[in-house]
Structures are given as C-alpha cells and as structure tokens.
GULUM-244119 format. One record per residue (C-alpha): x, y, z; residue in three letters. Coordinates in pm, whole numbers, padded with zeros to 5 digits, always signed. Last residue first. Example, Ala and Ser with C-alpha at 12.3 -4.5 7.8 and 13.67 -1.06 7.14 Angstrom:
GULUM-244119
+01367-00106+00714SER/+01230-00450+00780ALA/
***
This chain:
GULUM-244119
-01060-03730-00946LEU/-01274-03429-01030THR/-01503-03319-00751PRO/-01873-03379-00829THR/-02024-03056-00955ILE/-02247-02864-00718ARG/-02585-02783-00865ASN/-02618-02419-00762LYS/-02264-02330-00862LEU/-02311-02496-01199ARG/-02644-02318-01250GLU/-02473-01988-01169LEU/-02220-02051-01446ARG/-02482-02154-01700LYS/-02701-01850-01629ASN/-02395-01621-01634GLU/-02287-01743-01977MET/-02642-01717-02120ASN/-02684-01362-01993ARG/-02348-01265-02142THR/-02432-01419-02480ILE/-02766-01235-02477ASP/-02586-00907-02400TRP/-02347-00975-02689CYS/-02645-01012-02928HIS/-02816-00702-02787GLU/-02508-00499-02868THR/-02272-00333-02622LEU/-02008-00105-02774THR/-01654-00148-02907ASP/-01730-00484-03068ARG/-01460-00728-03179GLY/-01600-01045-03020HIS/-01365-01021-02722SER/-01461-00655-02680LEU/-01832-00741-02657SER/-01771-01026-02411VAL/-01554-00792-02204LEU/-01823-00522-02183ARG/-02088-00786-02116ALA/-01883-00917-01820LEU/-01869-00574-01662VAL/-02239-00523-01739LEU/-02339-00857-01583HIS/-02141-00784-01266ARG/-02306-00442-01242HIS/-02649-00598-01285LEU/-02576-00847-01006ASP/-02459-00561-00784ASP/-02786-00376-00859ALA/-02973-00680-00735SER/-03169-00961-00907PHE/-03416-01065-00642PRO/-03348-01364-00417ASN/-03691-01452-00275GLU/-03885-01255-00540THR/-03723-01439-00830ASP/-03878-01367-01172ALA/-03984-01008-01102LYS/-03629-00884-01050ARG/-03516-01070-01361LEU/-03793-00917-01572GLU/-03707-00562-01465ILE/-03335-00612-01533PHE/-03409-00773-01869ASP/-03618-00475-01981ASP/-03347-00231-01872GLU/-03077-00427-02058VAL/-03287-00446-02377PHE/-03354-00072-02348LYS/-02982-00001-02373LEU/-03000+00288-02623ASP/-02793+00545-02435GLU/-02470+00406-02578THR/-02173+00296-02371VAL/-01840+00338-02548THR/-01530+00117-02538TYR/-01200+00273-02638LYS/-00975-00020-02732VAL/-00641-00034-02550LEU/-00706-00347-02342LYS/-00831-00515-02662LEU/-00493-00454-02823ASN/-00299-00647-02559THR/-00499-00972-02580LEU/-00530-00960-02962TYR/-00160-00890-03015LYS/-00065-01198-02814ARG/-00330-01411-02987ILE/-00202-01321-03334THR/+00156-01375-03215ASN/+00068-01724-03091MET/-00104-01809-03421ILE/+00206-01709-03621GLU/+00445-01880-03379GLU/+00262-02212-03388LYS/-00002-02287-03128LEU/-00118-02619-03272TYR/+00199-02806-03167TYR/+00183-02670-02813THR/-00187-02753-02802ALA/-00113-03109-02919ALA/+00149-03159-02646GLU/-00083-03019-02380VAL/-00364-03242-02509ILE/-00136-03550-02502ALA/-00065-03482-02135ASP/-00441-03440-02076PHE/-00533-03777-02232ILE/-00761-03945-01978GLU/-00922-03627-01851LEU/-01012-03524-02206SER/-01234-03830-02255SER/-01412-03768-01926GLU/-01498-03412-02022GLU/-01405-03157-01759PRO/-01652-02932-01574LYS/-01434-02674-01397LEU/-01607-02486-01119PRO/-01659-02118-01206ILE/-01618-01830-00963HIS/-01642-01471-01085TYR/-01553-01160-00887ASP/-01321-01340-00646SER/-01248-01336-00273PRO/-00968-01556-00134LEU/-01029-01894+00035LEU/-01091-02026-00316SER/-01388-02257-00378LYS/-01268-02617-00387GLY/-00973-02753-00585GLU/-00810-02420-00662SER/-00669-02191-00933LEU/-00720-01821-00860LEU/-00641-01587-01152LEU/-00557-01232-01045VAL/-00529-00950-01300LYS/-00326-00668-01147ILE/-00428-00307-01206ASP/-00300-00133-00895ALA/-00361+00199-00721ASP/-00136+00278-00425PHE/-00253+00277-00064GLU/-00045+00437+00211MET/+00036+00304+00556LYS/+00169+00504+00852TYR/+00457+00502+01099TYR/+00621+00198+00938LYS/+00586+00323+00576PHE/+00406+00004+00474ASP/+00261+00016+00123TYR/-00100-00099+00086GLU/-00183-00227-00262VAL/-00505-00116-00430LYS/-00718-00309-00678GLN/-01005-00289-00426THR/-01123-00650-00390THR/-00823-00839-00529ILE/-00572-00614-00351MET/-00760-00644-00022ASN/-00772-01024-00046GLY/-00403-01050-00133LEU/-00307-00824+00159ALA/-00527-01022+00400THR/-00368-01350+00291ILE/-00025-01188+00337ASN/-00113-01062+00684GLY/-00234-01409+00787VAL/+00093-01556+00663GLY/+00301-01295+00845THR/+00108-01354+01169SER/+00167-01729+01146ASP/-00031-01963+00925LEU/-00049-02319+01050ARG/-00024-02630+00841GLY/-00207-02864+00608GLN/-00112-02828+00243GLU/-00165-02554-00013MET/-00033-02652-00356LYS/-00380-02654-00511THR/-00409-02289-00408GLU/-00213-02172-00713ASP/-00226-01794-00744LEU/-00171-01665-01099VAL/-00082-01295-01114LEU/-00125-01136-01457HIS/+00042-00795-01493THR/-00175-00538-01672HIS/-00042-00250-01466LYS/+00305-00258-01312SER/+00380-00476-01011LEU/+00471-00408-00650GLN/+00271-00705-00521LEU/+00584-00922-00483ILE/+00747-00671-00248GLY/+01007-00395-00289SER/+01209-00231-00017THR/+01147+00142-00045LEU/+01464+00332+00045ARG/+01617+00530+00327ASN/+01874+00261+00414CYS/+01794+00257+00785ASP/+01444+00390+00710TYR/+01347+00084+00509ASP/+01000+00159+00373LYS/+00799-00153+00296LYS/+00656-00298-00025PRO/+00385-00559+00042LEU/+00414-00924-00056LEU/+00722-01039+00132THR/+00737-01419+00144MET/+00791-01621+00461THR/+00463-01739+00612ASN/+00266-01742+00287LEU/+00543-01925+00103ASN/+00577-02188+00379ASP/+00202-02249+00391ILE/+00201-02301+00015THR/+00019-02055-00207LEU/+00203-02134-00531PRO/+00277-01802-00704LEU/+00302-01782-01083TYR/+00391-01442-01227TYR/+00284-01272-01548SER/+00372-01002-01798LYS/+00325-00995-02178THR/+00044-01250-02203VAL/+00000-01548-02440PHE/+00306-01761-02351GLN/+00230-01709-01983LYS/-00106-01883-02037ILE/+00062-02206-02156ILE/+00292-02244-01855ASP/+00001-02136-01633TYR/-00205-02440-01738LEU/+00089-02669-01665GLN/+00132-02505-01325LYS/-00235-02557-01239ALA/-00229-02922-01360TYR/+00076-03010-01149ASN/-00096-03278-00937PRO/-00264-03437-01245TYR/-00489-03725-01139LYS/-00552-03598-00787LYS/-00518-03236-00903THR/-00810-03245-01145PRO/-00907-02878-01084LEU/-01248-02829-00925ASN/-01205-02452-00909SER/-01146-02168-01152ILE/-01155-01839-00963ASN/-01152-01527-01180LEU/-01069-01176-01057CYS/-01212-00922-01301PHE/-01175-00554-01205GLN/-01321-00341-01483GLY/-01447-00067-01254LEU/-01231-00022-00944ALA/-01463+00089-00662LEU/-01322+00264-00354THR/-01421+00613-00472ASP/-01497+00567-00841GLN/-01213+00432-01051ARG/-01243+00372-01425LEU/-01098+00138-01690TYR/-00944-00134-01473VAL/-00835-00405-01713SER/-00980-00728-01853ALA/-00846-00900-02166ILE/-00720-01217-01992LEU/-01023-01243-01762HIS/-01267-01229-02053CYS/-01072-01507-02225ILE/-01082-01710-01901LEU/-01459-01672-01883TYR/-01502-01811-02234GLU/-01259-02098-02156ALA/-01464-02189-01847ALA/-01772-02211-02071LEU/-01582-02420-02329GLU/-01490-02695-02080ASP/-01318-02954-02300GLY/-01039-03036-02055LEU/-00950-02676-01971LEU/-00645-02707-02198LEU/-00869-02808-02490GLU/-01109-02520-02429THR/-00813-02283-02393LEU/-00669-02375-02734ALA/-01000-02354-02922LYS/-01100-02029-02751LEU/-00763-01871-02835LEU/-00776-01966-03202HIS/-01138-01851-03236GLU/-01063-01525-03054ARG/-00783-01444-03298ALA/-01022-01493-03590SER/-01285-01263-03436SER/-01051-00987-03323ALA/-00920-00895-03670GLU/-01193-00638-03745GLU/-01178-00496-03393LEU/-00803-00435-03421VAL/-00842-00289-03770LYS/-01101-00036-03652ALA/-00891+00052-03346GLN/-00574+00134-03543ASP/-00308+00211-03282PHE/+00008+00371-03418THR/+00344+00255-03283GLU/+00285-00103-03396LYS/+00227-00390-03156LEU/+00451-00698-03148LEU/+00682-00561-02877PRO/+00399-00576-02618ASN/+00498-00353-02326CYS/+00178-00156-02274HIS/+00057+00196-02199GLU/+00412+00326-02172LEU/+00514+00664-02034LYS/+00791+00826-02237LYS/+01091+01001-02082VAL/+01335+01200-02297VAL/+01669+01361-02201VAL/+01719+01133-01901ALA/+02051+01108-01721HIS/+02098+00731-01684ILE/+02291+00576-01396ARG/+02414+00216-01400PRO/+02322-00033-01125VAL/+02566-00327-01116LEU/+02862-00177-01304SER/+02752+00158-01159PRO/+02842+00025-00810PRO/+02557+00120-00574PRO/+02525+00481-00451ASN/+02187+00502-00277HIS/+02229+00162-00109THR/+02601+00223-00041ILE/+02534+00554+00136ILE/+02230+00416+00319GLU/+02423+00114+00450ALA/+02709+00339+00566GLU/+02460+00549+00759THR/+02386+00902+00644GLU/+02408+01233+00832SER/+02769+01180+00938GLU/+02893+01450+01174PRO/+03163+01673+01019GLU/+03430+01794+01265LEU/+03394+01519+01524PHE/+03301+01241+01283SER/+03599+01321+01060ASN/+03466+01212+00724ASN/+03554+00896+00536GLU/+03593+00923+00160PRO/+03320+00770-00062ARG/+03475+00491-00266PHE/+03238+00212-00161GLU/+02945+00447-00228GLY/+03006+00382-00596SER/+03023+00688-00819LEU/+03399+00639-00863SER/+03327+00347-01098PRO/+03210+00592-01372ASP/+02910+00431-01539VAL/+02691+00727-01640SER/+02482+00666-01951LEU/+02320+00963-02121PHE/+01946+00943-02169GLY/+01649+00788-02342ILE/+01392+00648-02102VAL/+01099+00415-02155GLU/+00843+00411-01878ILE/+00596+00184-01701MET/+00462+00362-01392ASP/+00497+00159-01070ASN/+00559+00464-00849LEU/+00449+00787-01013LYS/+00592+01014-01282LEU/+00481+01375-01324ASN/+00712+01448-01621GLU/+00661+01823-01571SER/+00969+01853-01348GLU/+01201+01791-01645ASP/+01548+01705-01518TYR/+01501+01336-01435ILE/+01788+01117-01315LYS/+01737+00744-01368VAL/+01905+00496-01134ILE/+01905+00168-01322CYS/+01808-00193-01245SER/+01812-00516-01439LYS/+01614-00837-01397SER/+01638-01214-01374PRO/+01349-01362-01169VAL/+01441-01554-00853ASP/+01231-01327-00629PRO/+00990-01076-00786LEU/+00998-00713-00671PRO/+01368-00656-00749PHE/+01584-00473-00494ASN/+01912-00467-00694LEU/+02113-00333-00402LEU/+01967-00579-00152HIS/+02022-00870-00390GLU/+02391-00773-00423ARG/+02423-00773-00046SER/+02462-00485+00198VAL/+02724-00400+00462VAL/+02965-00661+00326ASN/+03023-00996+00494ASN/+02869-01202+00214GLY/+03104-01072-00052GLU/+02928-01005-00381GLU/+02932-00628-00342VAL/+03302-00634-00263LYS/+03386-00830-00575GLU/+03187-00591-00792VAL/+03370-00295-00646THR/+03708-00456-00688LYS/+03637-00511-01057LEU/+03534-00149-01102GLU/+03847-00006-00943LYS/+04083-00049-01234ASN/+04155+00321-01271GLY/+03939+00613-01174CYS/+04125+00895-00998VAL/+03878+01026-00747ASN/+03806+01375-00619ASP/+03503+01426-00396VAL/+03306+01748-00382VAL/+02988+01792-00178GLU/+02794+02098-00282MET/+02767+02401-00056ALA/+02552+02618-00285GLU/+02224+02489-00144PRO/+02321+02576+00216ASP/+02060+02467+00470GLY/+01877+02238+00234GLU/+02198+02082+00107ALA/+02179+01760+00306GLU/+01805+01717+00248ASP/+01831+01781-00125TYR/+02108+01527-00167SER/+02444+01643-00291ARG/+02606+01630-00629LYS/+02946+01735-00751PHE/+03155+01429-00817LYS/+03493+01517-00962THR/+03660+01289-01211ASN/+04031+01301-01285THR/+04062+01178-01640LEU/+04183+00837-01749SER/+03870+00626-01772LEU/+03944+00288-01931ARG/+03773+00052-01687LYS/+03418+00159-01781THR/+03491+00063-02139THR/+03496-00313-02076ASN/+03673-00444-02385PRO/+03479-00500-02709GLN/+03403-00847-02841ASP/+03050-00852-02698ASN/+02972-00517-02858LEU/+02948-00669-03208HIS/+02639-00862-03102LYS/+02423-00553-03048LEU/+02103-00687-02892HIS/+01812-00460-02985ASN/+01579-00632-03229ARG/+01647-00994-03135SER/+01671-00893-02769ASP/+01328-00727-02775GLU/+01174-01035-02938ILE/+01340-01260-02680GLU/+01216-01038-02396GLN/+00857-01063-02520ALA/+00882-01443-02556TRP/+01035-01476-02209GLU/+00746-01293-02047SER/+00806-00979-01842LEU/+00727-01063-01479GLY/+00863-00741-01334PRO/+00945-00479-01601LEU/+01312-00388-01579SER/+01377-00185-01268VAL/+01377+00195-01241VAL/+01512+00367-00929VAL/+01445+00739-00920MET/+01654+01053-00896ALA/+01487+01392-00937GLN/+01708+01684-01042ARG/+01806+02008-00875GLN/+01983+02324-00987ALA/+02295+02514-00886SER/+02463+02804-01065LYS/+02819+02889-00972LEU/+02973+03213-01098ASN/+03178+03256-00779GLU/+03360+03083-00496THR/+03372+02719-00602TYR/+03599+02770-00903ASN/+03671+02419-01023ILE/+04034+02327-01077LYS/+04233+02212-01378GLU/+04591+02081-01393ASN/+04480+01718-01350GLU/+04212+01749-01618LEU/+03841+01781-01537ILE/+03576+01519-01605HIS/+03306+01695-01395ALA/+03130+01381-01276THR/+02764+01286-01252ASP/+02643+01383-01598CYS/+02333+01507-01783TYR/+02368+01863-01648LYS/+02694+01944-01474GLY/+02773+02226-01713SER/+03105+02387-01802LYS/+03237+02743-01834VAL/+03605+02755-01920LYS/+03877+02976-01771VAL/+04224+02966-01929GLU/+04530+03045-01715ASN/+04720+02812-01953THR/+04890+02585-01697SER/+04660+02648-01398ALA/+04344+02577-01602ASN/+04041+02723-01420TYR/+03700+02554-01452VAL/+03387+02764-01405GLU/+03045+02626-01309PHE/+02697+02584-01455LYS/+02419+02336-01368GLU/+02609+02236-01056PHE/+02405+01961-00891TYR/+02140+01934-00620PHE/+01961+01608-00547GLU/+01589+01538-00511PRO/+01514+01269-00253ASN/+01494+00919-00396HIS/+01200+00764-00577MET/+01144+00390-00589ASP/+01032+00113-00827GLN/+00951+00307-01145VAL/+00898+00027-01397MET/+01117-00051-01697GLY/+01263+00035-02035ARG/+01614+00171-02078PHE/+01765+00357-02371ARG/+02120+00478-02441VAL/+02319+00791-02535LEU/+02683+00731-02438ARG/+02834+00951-02162GLY/+03051+00675-02013ASP/+03134+00421-02280SER/+02913+00126-02358PHE/+03000-00244-02328ASN/+02989-00218-01948HIS/+02613-00156-01971SER/+02544-00509-02092ALA/+02290-00521-02374ASN/+01925-00624-02408SER/+01771-00421-02124ASN/+02032-00152-02192LEU/+01866-00067-02524LEU/+02100+00094-02779PRO/+01960+00394-02975ILE/+01886+00318-03341GLN/+01599+00100-03220TYR/+01411+00417-03126TRP/+01160+00407-03406ASN/+01058+00634-03694THR/+01301+00892-03556LEU/+01146+01237-03593LYS/+01113+01296-03218SER/+01487+01241-03177LEU/+01562+01505-03438LYS/+01342+01754-03250ASN/+01512+01666-02924LYS/+01851+01730-03087TRP/+01740+02070-03219ASN/+01595+02174-02885ASP/+01917+02080-02705GLU/+02158+02279-02920ASP/+02483+02316-02721SER/+02347+02090-02448MET/+02345+01786-02678TRP/+02708+01848-02778LEU/+02808+01879-02414ASP/+02616+01564-02316PRO/+02782+01375-02602THR/+02641+01272-02941VAL/+02846+01004-03117SER/+02603+00717-03157ASP/+02307+00951-03204PHE/+02416+01007-03564ASP/+02121+01202-03702TYR/+02348+01481-03813SER/+02437+01824-03684PHE/+02704+02012-03878ASP/+02882+02221-03619HIS/+02915+02586-03713MET/
***
C-alpha cells in the first residue's frame, strides 16, 4: 500500500483521487499553506502540468458549467490491456499513442463549474511584497519552461453545458500532439490583428494595474461562490498548450454548424501560458487579504492594542491634513468602516467621506500626495482622478459581452473593503457626454446604496458592494457623501507641506506602519455589540429635538450619529458604545456642523 506523506510537491491528480479524504485531511492539518506554491508570486510556466498550486484572487466571471468524463476506459492496442481512468482534476486524458478511449460503454459524465478568478484588484504594493517574500520560489527561475516538455498525446474531453444539453454523453474530443506550440500561442495573442487582444483575454477591472488571471474549475457544488468573492484556491495546475482556443480544429460548417464564434472560443479558451487553469480541491473564502494578520483572530488582544496604533495613525494623518485633527479623526473612522448589515435598500456601516477645501492652488497634487500615504496603510485601494476625459471614456460598470459570452469587467467591479479615492481637484472645464453622465450617476448610486449595477444589455442587475469612497475636492463634492468636512489647515503647516510629507515618511517606519496596517484590518473584523442600556443616547436625542424647533434633530441625524459612534468606539478599542465614546462623537459632529455653517475661507 502506498505510504502517504505530507509531500504535496509530488502528489498527482491520480494519487489524490486514490485517497481523496486522506489528502484533504492532511491539507487541513497544515499550519499554513506556504508549503504549496502560490501562483500570484511565481510564474506558472515554472511548474509542471498537474502540480498542486495555490491562487488567491477575486471571482470576476462565471462560465457555463462544463461536462467532463469522470470515469472512462482506455484500451491499449499493443497489450490489449483496459484501464479505468478519471477526468477529474484535469483537462486532458494524457493517453499514449497506442491507447484509445472507449467512447461506447462504461463512460460516466459529470459537470464542474468554471469561473474566472483575477488577482485582487488594487492590492497594495506592500501587501504584494510581503506575499512575494514568503511565497516566491527563487530556485524555479533557473528551471526550463515545463509547459513545453509535454510528450504524451493529450485528449481534451470537455464540453460546455449548453452544447451538451441535448446529449450529455456526446463529449467533444480533440487530439493534439503538444510540442513547442506555447511560444506560437503567446505570439499570436500579442499580435494586433488577432481576433482578441491580450488585454481582452486578461479582462482586469483596473486599467494599467499589473494582475494575473486563472480559470478555476470547481467540483464541489456546495461552495456557493458569488461574483467578487475573495477566495484562495488549492488545486492542480493545468497548463497544456493544446487547451488554447487557437488550436481548436475547424468544423465543417455544413455538417456541424458552429455554435460559438471564434472570439468566444478564444475568450473562453485563452492560452494557458497567459491564463492557467486550476482544478480546485479546496476553496476558502477570505474575509481579508492582509498578510500581516494571524490565522486566529484574538478580539481581546486587538482591542487592547488599538489605542497605541490609533495614536500613531492620528499623529500621521493630522500632520498630512495640515494640522487638522478633526479631519484626521473622521478619516480614521472612514478607513475602518465597513458595511455590517443590509436592510432593504439601506447599507448600514456605509461611510463615504468628502474632505473639501484642499490647498490645490499652492499644492496642485495635494490629493495624490495624500493618497500615496493612505495606500501604504490599507490593503486595497485605487486612485481615480475625475477628469472630464476620464469620465467620458472610462468603463465603470461591468457589462455582458454576448459576442464573447463573458462579463467584461469595469472599474467598480471590486472586492469588499477596497478603498476608492476620487480626486475632483483634477476636474477642469468641459462637457460631459452621455458616458460621462452615466459614470457620474453610477458613482452616485454606488456611494448611496453600496450596490453596483451590472449591464446585461437586455436587463440590469444590482450586486452588493462594500467599497469605501473618499472624495477629495476644493468645494463640496458634486457626488453625494455621508460626511462632509472642509479642511481647516494651520498656516504654519501650509508653508512646509513638502517637509511634512518627508517627515511623515521618516516617522512611519516599518514597525509603526505594520501596527497601523493590522489595526485598520482587525477593526473591520471585530464583533461590535449594541447593549440595551443606551439611556444617555435617548436623553440626548430628546434634548436635541427640543433645542432646535426650526430644524429638529431627525431620525436620520440620530442614525448618522450612531454609525459614527460605532466607528469612534472601535477606533478607541471598544466593542460596544460607552457614554465616553458617545460624548466624543457628539463633540466631533458639533464641530463639523459648525464648520459647514460658518463657511471656511478657501485655502490658497
């Protein structure tokens, strides 16, 4: 009997299938998954076909289910031997030249779900660098490209669910001898006159941001994955060049009408060197993507350490906001906010912050400089200057492409807890066309409802989002916000902002940065409880309504106070609302509303 070990380097799909429960049990006992190579940090061509690998990313699209041969017989013409093989966890049969598949009997078909997973959009450089330091296998760089050394005859035996609906046993079979075809495939994809471009095949949500893409094949129907879920997958790598749609044989259009366009075939079957396939054995949904956090979450410890981290963050942000501590307090609340409950159209926890009165005349790139510091704190972010040209040309909303039968991604297709910084200070005079107006509307709807509308041409469908939007503007933003605070800079800070940025960079050493990074992610994971003893809130509500009869304190005002109080409590290391944190909240809102009432002179 085979002696199973913990060596996941050598396990093959066949070996895994022979005792699947045992292998899954061993995998669950691994203290961490670093033993299994991460494709995000390593090139797929450095791994052999059928190697167990990991990939971490966001579900970007879901293809139709596809049928495959779960069990089939292979007949050897030389030895007359009949072997039973499985098509699970692989795309090709890997049969020898003197072997043939028996298509007439003892075939068992099954189906699997194929989905496109892209590396997490907007992942910060610091997070990627930590992942690479832990997962990049330097010794692989000196190895030859293993996907070019396949010598067996490979038989593809999958067919889409729609194609096979009439006859589920009639699988498509294509024989290919795989030699040095991978290089040609890559060259063809990069040619401008091809059916589809490289960018089309990769289909990343954020333009000009390096990313990776995989087609993940799921066998467990109970996974219940949705678009934009963050997942980590362990599975068997499939990088056989013959999988590319470029090598699909032409059919006789009279005898076998083509049900797919050439663009659809290539889109769904991109070169594996560009978009590798992974046959998942384990799929884990991720609540966050911070590599600094431990596997086990200790809420008591997180709350205990919150105070010192908050001091560092408040000091840094106050300096960067030109001495405005109140704006820094609101920015901290914004950075730790997340949607914690949905009721009908209301997303509780939504916290869109508009900081206006930026000193753009003296420092035209102030908003970008502020973002460059913020992105070093958070795990995922994206900076979008709202120029007229950007609004009129960029694609914000994902849209269904029926010619290629895929979901074309848009900038607002982001995973939860992504920070989107919109810079209105870059907006110049000009005219918005219909696309620009539509993009402004899409941004406004997303901010208000935390839902993104996907365009399926014949109908539109809303998908839940949890995107933190920071609006940076000179005057009040043209987009809606939950909290608007005009910046009130100190004169002394205005004169030395460049020196402040340099000093902040020096102050925020790696140890302090990591403390802040853990603080911002951990507080999103804390379970916050609301106690019944909130008499101080009730008393304040009654007093506030009595105090101003012309503009009485409304239920919406109370809701805004409670959302802010929750974040103030969490930022101070409290998992429930105390009277002290409620007083801080009241004081913050009073100061903010006073600023709005007494308009601040625009900063020069």
